[in-house]
C-alpha positions, 0 to 999 in steps of 0.5 A: 905779093911782096911785103915790101913795096919800096914806095914809102922809102922817102917818108910818104905812104898811100891812103886808101884812094891813092893819095900820098901823105907824109908818114908823120901826117895826123891821119897816119898817126891816128890809124897807126895808134889804133893799130897799136891799140889792136896789138895790145888787145891781142896781148890781153886776149892771149892772157888766161881769162874767161872766154867771154872776155876773149870773145868780146875783145875779138869783136873789139879788134874787128871793130878797130880794123873798121875804124882804122880803115875809116881813118886810112881813107882819104875823105876826098876819095872815099866815094867812087865815081858812081857815088858808091863807097870805095870801101865795102866795110861796115861802119861803126854802129850804135849797136857796137857802142851798146855792146861796150856799154852793156859789158861795162854795166855787167862788169860794174854790177859785179864790182864794189863801188869805186871810191878813189882812183886806182893805181895801174898794176896788181897783176900782169893782165891788169897792167896790160889792160891799163896800157891798152886804155892809155893807148886807146885814149891817145888814139882818141885824142889823135882821131879827135884832132883829125876829125877837127881837120877832116870830119869822119863818122862820129860813131868812131870817136864815140866807140874809142871813148867808150872803149877806154872806159871798157878797158878801165872796167875790164882791168878792175874786173880782172883784178877782182877775178884774179884776186889781185890787189887793187891799190887806191890812189890816196893823195899824199900830203906834203911832209 
């Protein structure tokens, strides 16, 4: 199979189901940003950290492929003529969301209470988490805009929302584990 097909040379691409749309379409932007997020998670997973975090991130990456597949499917062509779904992939479940919530709670229990906003940084791995968190929020905004136009599985939006929370708490937990400085944002008064 060749990597290049030349079918997108004029600025369009095909969704699952065959519908062609401009490459700047909100649907393409949505799943492209989820793909970008997945790449950032791969970078985080490549860092020196507890294997547990790596295992959770690997599960998250799998779920992001599921969300990307959902977003890449033309809802008008999601079903085959016999009524079965075109894609034979699992959907995001409440159990997937619960995994993130349980991980957030476990990490939070091991951290001092947060009293201020935290400035991103302190360690390269922590910074990668904050970058991924921001990309996740962008993916969520784009998916939300798409959902307003063409609704899709609501658990996908919930998952992206919870994932950004997970990435924030992971950044804090890794700061703690790595003994990195967690710099609180204290608003500066005007001089």
